[in-house]
Every structure is written in C-alpha cells, then in structure tokens.
N, C-alpha and C positions, 0 to 999 in steps of 0.2 A: 504494500500499500504506499502511495506516495506521502511523503511527509508534507504537512501543511504549515506554511509560514504565516504567522499572524500578521495582519495588516500593519505595516509600519507607518511612520509619519507621512511618506510620500503617498501611500495608498489612501490614507485617511484624509489627506488634503485634496485628493483627486476630485471628489464631488464638488468641493468649494471652488476649485479652479474651473471646473466645467460650468458651474453657475456663474463664476466670474466672466467666462467667455460670453455667456448669454447677456450678462449685464453690460459688457463692453459693446455688444452689438446694439443694445438699447441706448447707450450713450451716443453711438454713431448716428442712430436714427434721430435722437434728440438734437444732435448737432446740426443735422440737415434742416431740421425745423427752425433752429436758431438762424441758420443762413437765410432760409426763406423769410423769416420774420424780420431780419435786419434789412433785407432788400426791400421788403414791403414798406417797413417804417421809413426808410430813407426816401423812397418815392413819394409817400404820403406827406412827409414833413416838407420836402422841398417843393413839390408841385401842388400839394393841397393847402398848405399853410404858408407857403412862400417864405420859409425860414432858411436862412443861409447856413450850410454845413460844409466843412472841409471835405468835399466829396472825394478828391483823389486819395487822400490819406485813409479815409474810411474804406474805400474800395481796396486799397492795398491790404489793410488788416482783414477784410473779408475774403480776399484772394488767398492769404495765408491760411485762414481757417478752412477754406474749401480744399486747399492742397493737403493740409494735415488730415482732414477727414477722409479724402480719397486714399492717402497713404495708410490710414488706420484701417479702412475697409479691406484694402488689398492684404494687409498684414494679418488681420484677425479673421478674415474669412475662411482661411485654411487651417490656421493654428488653433487647436482645440482647447488650450488651457490659457488662462489669464491670471496673473498673480495680483495681490493687493498693491504692490509697488507700481505695477503697470496701470491699474485703474487710477491710482493717486496721481501719476504723471499726466494721465489724460485729463483729469479734472483740473489740474494746474494750468494746462494749455487753455481750457475753457475760461478759467478765471483770468488768465492773461489777456486773452482776446476781448473779453467783456471789459476789463479795465482799460484797454487801449481805446475801445469805442466810446466808453463813457468820457475818457479824457478829452476826446475830440468833440464831445457834444454836451458840454456843460458840467462835467464832473459829478460831484455828489448831489447837485441840484436837479440832475436828470431823473425823472420819475422811474426810469428803468434801472436805477441803481439797486432797487430792491431785488433784482435778479441774483444778487449775491446770495440771497437766502435760498434760492434754488440749488446753488452749488453746495452750500452748507448741508442742506437736508439730504441731497443726494449722497454726500460724503458720509453722513451719519448712517445712511442705509447700506452703502456699498462697502465702506472701508473699515479697517480696524481702528481702534480707539486713538492711537497715536497719529494716524493719518488724518482722522476727522478733526482733532484738535489743531493740527497743523493748518488745515484748510481754514478753520475758524480764525486763527491768528493772521494768516495771509489775507483773507478777505477783509478782516477788520483793519489791517494796515493799509490795504489798498483804498478802502472807503475813506479812511482818515486822510490819506495822501491826496485823494481826489477832491477833498474839501479845500485844499491849499493849492494844488497845481492842476489846472484844467484850462481848456480853451472855452471862453465864455459863449454861452448860447443865448441869443437875443430872443426872449419870449415877451409877448405883450403883457402889460400890467393889469391882468384881469382876475386876480385872486379873489376879489369880492363877488364874482359872478357865480359862485357855487359850482354846480355840475357843469355849467357852460364854460368854466374856466379851462384853458388849454392844459394847465398843469394838473388840475384835478382829473381831467379826462385821461391824461397820460398815466397818472397813478391808478386809475380805475382799470385801464387797459392792462397795465403791468400786473395788477392784482389778479385779474381774470386769467391772464396768461399763465402766471405762476401756479394758480390753483388748478387749472385744467391740466397742465403738464404733470403736476405732482400727482393728481388723481389717476392719470393714465399710466405714468411710468413707475410710480411707487407700487401700483397694483401688479404691474408686470414683474418688477424686480422682486417683490415679495413672493410671487409665484415661482420665480426661478430659485429663490432661497429655499422654499418648501420642497421643490423638486430635488435640490441638492441634498437637503436633510433626509429626504426619503431614500435617495440613492445610498447615502452613507449608512443609513440604517439597514438597507438590504445587504451591503457589503459586510457589515458587522454580523448580521444574522447568518450569512453564508459562511463566514470564517468560523463562527461558532459551530455550525452544523458540520463543517469539515473537520474541525477539531474533535467533535463528537465521533466522527467516523474513524479518525485515527485511534482514539481511545478504544472503541469497540473492536477495531482490527487488531490492536495489540492484545486485548483480552481474548479474542478468538484465536489468535495465533498461539498465545500461551496455553489456552485450553487444548488446542490441537496437539501441541507437543506433549502435554501431560497425558492425553488419551491414547497416544501411540503405543506406550508400553502395555497397558491392560488389554488393548485390543489384539496385540501380538500374542499375548499370553492366552487369551480366549481362543485365538486361531489354533495354537498348539494343542490346547485341551480338546477342542472339537475334533481335531485330527486324530488324537489318540483315542477318543471315544468311538470314532467311526471304525477303528481297527480292533476294538475290544470285542471278544466273542459275545459278551452280554448284549451288545448293541447290534453287532453285525448279523446276528441271527434273527433280529426283529425288524421286518421291513418297514413298519410304521415309524419306529425310532430312527432308522437309517434316513427315511424321508424327512423327518423333522430336523435331524442333524444337518442334513444337506441344505434345507431351507435356512437354518441358523447360519450356516457358512456363507450362503448367498447374502443374507442381510448383514453379516459381519464384514464381508468384503465391500458391501455398499457404504458401510460406516467408514471403513478405511479409505475409500475413494473420496468420501466427503471430507474427511480430515486432510487428506492430501490436497484437495482442491482449496481448502481454507489456507493451508501453508503456501500454496502457489500464488493465491490471490493476495497474499501479504506483500508481494513484490511489485514491480512496475506493471502498469496496465497492459503494456504490450512488451513485456520483457521476456524472461526465460520461459514463462508459462504459455507463451503464444504458440499456436498450432497452425500450420499452413494447410489450408483446405480450400474448398469452394463454397460459395454462399448456399447453394441448394443442398449440398452434402451435409454441411454443418447443421442447417435447420432440419433436414430430414433425420439426422442422428438424434437431435434433441427430441423430436416428436416420437421416434421409435423408443428411445429410452424412457421417456415420460409414459408412454402407453404400456411399457413392459414392467415398470417398477411401481406404478401408482394404481390404487384400486378404483379405477374409474369405469363406469359402465359404457359410455360412448365418448370417444375422443375424435373430433373431426378436424383433421389437419389438411389445409388447402394452401398450396404454394402456386401463386400466380406469376412467379418470376420466370420469364421465358429465357432471358439471356443470362446464363450463369457467368460467374466471375471468380477469379482467385482472391481469397481473403485471408486474413490472419485473425483468429478468434482465440480468446484465452478463457480461463476458468472464471474470471470476473464477469465476462459477458454472458457465459453460459449460466452462471448462477443468477444473474439478473433476469434472464428470460425465464428460467425455471422458477424463480421466486414468484413472478407474476402468475405463472401457471399453477403453482401450489396454492396461492391465495384464492385463485378462482376455483380451484378444486375443493377447497374447504367450504366455499359458498354454494357450489353446485356440483355435488359428487356423481350425479347421474349423466350430465352432458356438458361438454366443454368444446369450444371451437378455437383453433389457432390458425390465423391466416397471415400469410406473408405476401407482400406486393412491393413493387419497385416503383417509386413516384419520382421520376426524374433522377436526380442525384442523391436520393434518399431511400433508405430501407424503412418500410412501415410494417410493423408487426402488430396485429390485433388479436386480443384475447377476449372472447365472449363467454358469458355464462348465463345460466337461468336462476341465479340466486336472488336474494332480496334486494340487491343493488346497494349503492352507497347512500348514506344519509347526507342531506344537503351540507351540513357543516364539514363533512369530510371532503366533499367535492371542492369546497372553497379552500381547503388547506391540504391538498393532495401532496403527499410526499413529506409532510411535517412529521417529526418523530413523535411516537406515542399517540398518534391519531388512529384509533382502531375501534371497531365495534365488538372485538373479541374480548370477553371478560377474563383477561389473564394479564399478568405482569409482563411489561415489555412489548405489548402488542403495538403494531404500527411501524416497527422498525423495518419490515420487509420492503414496503413501498418507499420508505425513507432511503434505504440503500439503492433501490432501483432508480429513483429520481436523481440521486447524486452521481451514480455511475454514468447514467445517460447524459447528465449535464457536463460531466468531465470529458465526454467524447463529443460534445457539441450538439447533442440531441436533446429531446424533450419527451416528457411523459404526460399524457392527458387521459382523463376518465370521464365517463358519463353514464347515465342510466338509460336503458331502452324502455320505451313504453308501448304497450299494446292494450287497446280498448280502454285507455285512461288509467291503466295500472302498470306498475313497474314490472317488466318482464326479464330483467337481468341487468348486468353491467357490462361495459366495454372499457378495456384499458388499452391504450394505443402507445406503442413505443416507436419513436422516430429517430433514426440514427443516420448521419451523413455517411455515404459510402466511402468518402475520402478518408474517414477515420479508421476503416477496417480493410480497405482495398490494398492488395499487394501490388496492383498495377501502378497506384500513385507512388508507393514506396520505391518501385523499380524505376519510375520516371525520375524521382528525386535523386536516386543514386546515379542514374545516367547523367542528369544535369551536373551533378557534383564532379563526375569524371570528366565531363567536357570542360568544367572550369579548371580542374587540376591540369 
C-alpha cells in the first residue's frame, strides 16, 4: 500500500491560491470598469459641464492603466495560482493610478476621492492583515498629500443648491458607484472564498481517509503475517488426517476433509492477496493478462466459490486488450460482488462494457437497495446498513482504490412499479491506468528520448 503524505503547507495553501486567482480575475474586471468609468467621466465633465481638465496627462495615466490591465490578463489567464503579495501589488497599482487621476482633477476636493474606500474594503476582504493595514496607511497618506498637492479644479460656487450642486451630484454618483461595485464584487469574492474553504475541507477529508486506509492496511498486513503460521499448521494436520486409517476408511470424513482443505487453501490465497496488496498498486503483484480473460476469471472464481443461486455475467467488450491487473483491483471488484451477494443471495448480475477510453463494470442485485443517506455518502467509512462493527469499510476501500486509479464509483437504486427492485453499483476505470499498450508506448517514447 502506498504511503500517504499528509498535506503540507504548500498543499494546504493551494485552495487559497486558487481562490486568489479567481479574485485576481475579479480585480481585472473591476479595473476594466474603472477604465470605462474614467473615460465616461472625462467626456461628461469636459463636454457636458464645460470644465477644463488636463486631458493629455489624464489620458497618459489611463493608457498606463489599460496597459497594466492587459498585461495582468495575459499573465493571470494561464497561471492558476495567485499569492497574497501579488494581489497586494495589484491593489497598489490601482491606488497609484487613482491618486494620479485625483491629483490632476482637484485632489482631495474631488468627490471621487472616496474611491479610496473601495480599495481599503477590497484589501480587507482579499489580503492578509499586514497587507490590509499597509493599504490603509498608503491610502491615508495619499489622501493627506492630495489635500496639499494637486492641480486645482474650477467648479462653480453652487454648494447652497443642495442636490442640484455639481459637487453634491459628484458625491452622490461616487457613493452609488462604490455601493454597486462593493455589492457585486464582494459577493463574488466571498463566493470564491467559500469555494476555496470547501476545497480545503475536501483535501483534508481525503487525507484523513487515505491515512485511515494506511492504518487499516498495516493492520491487515500484520494480521495476515500472524495467520500464516496457524494456517500452515492446519494444512499439515489435515494432510495427516487424510492419510490416517480411521479417516481414510470413511468416505464421508474424507469428503469433509477435502472440503476443509479447499477452504483452507482459499484462506491462504486471501492472506497472500492481502500481503501482495500491501505493496505498490502496480508493483510486484501485477499480473499480465487480457481484459476479457481477467474479468472472465473473476466471474468463474466467484461462481465457483460463492453460494449463489444464479450469477449472470455479461461481457460486452468486443475488442480485447492486454492489461496489467493486480490483487488490489481484483479485491475491489470482488468486494462489490460480495456486498451485492449479501443483499441478494439468489440472483446477481455482473456486466462489463467499454465506453470510449473507460472500462465500466456494473453490478446489479435484487436486494432492498441503498437507503437515501447512504447514496448521499457513498464510500464514506462506516456507512452501512449491516448491524455489525466495522460495516461500510468495503465500499470505502472500493471508492479509494478507484479514485487512486483515476476512476469513480457510483450507486443508485432501481425501481419497478414504484418500489425498489434492487441496487446498481457502477465502477468506472480509465483504460490508460491498466493498459499494457500505454505502458509499452511510454517505454518506447523513453527509448526514443534516450
């Protein structure tokens, strides 16, 4: 069994960096809105209110902002992770461009100076504490500096006209703009944060489940080693009994001893399989065979060793292919079959089909089906309807083995006439994970490289 490395700091920070990438894209969108807003405001102020502005310098600042945003889009469109420092630098650029535009249009007396609050709130949501307080200090210094150093903006003296005052109207527009942008983008950013938290919780849960598998594998491996000696002793004793005159003269006892030897050999095979599966998934325990041969052997062995009345095996794979299967994969399939057998001892169906580049195995039974709570948490440990300790570990191992190979496990109940008529468990495995042709192609490519 592969050793599982618990998630380190880099893995733990991966969801935060992925959320940071989404937030960076939100900032890029917000910056395009800022570009459009600045162009609209300049046009309205110059041609609508006939107010003089240093248009060449303002257009230069606007061109720098557009160039920076295009560069940001090209850089972060492909790169999947964004750190706190990179978000911090991006917000500093926004603060710098806003400061430059305010300097050219009246400084702190410009109603749009309150846009600094937008930068502070965004930093509080997106950045770490030290970055947020740095933004607060920088914006505060910029606002204080703009109160002393700025290019005057000639506005008509209409402060006593209330809502019809140009300054009041500018403040109202600034307020509505900030409120709308915050409502839209804070909602999106919060959604990105929740998605990152959910992804981190999933990674932690998966790490805990894999750690559980490692512990169970070590326990099973140790138990298998301990069982080896008593099983060997029992094999010797049964062999001696079979040769003793007291037993050899009794056909009934001879038949029972032979059956005991068969079951004992099966126990030894199971123990050997446990020991083999404690290694790599495709390591020394791998067996070269073909897809149809392997599945047929599983069906024949299951039919011969289980007390089932009717076992319907259907193989719809027309094009056979060389594959490498090991004991872990065999145990995974047999585990699903054994669970179905417990629920439906009279009839069981095992179907194999090839869907594109995937192998799809379906197991159907006529049992009572899964309860809804189990369908919602399929593959979780200790989720079982069996009234015994440790129930539910079978599907737990099946789901994790399939996930390790890049596959998936799904389950649903079948209904007939409004009643549950049984359950279906479907295993989906990528053929690339078990195909020898893919391995051969890889080796051939490596030879060409060498």
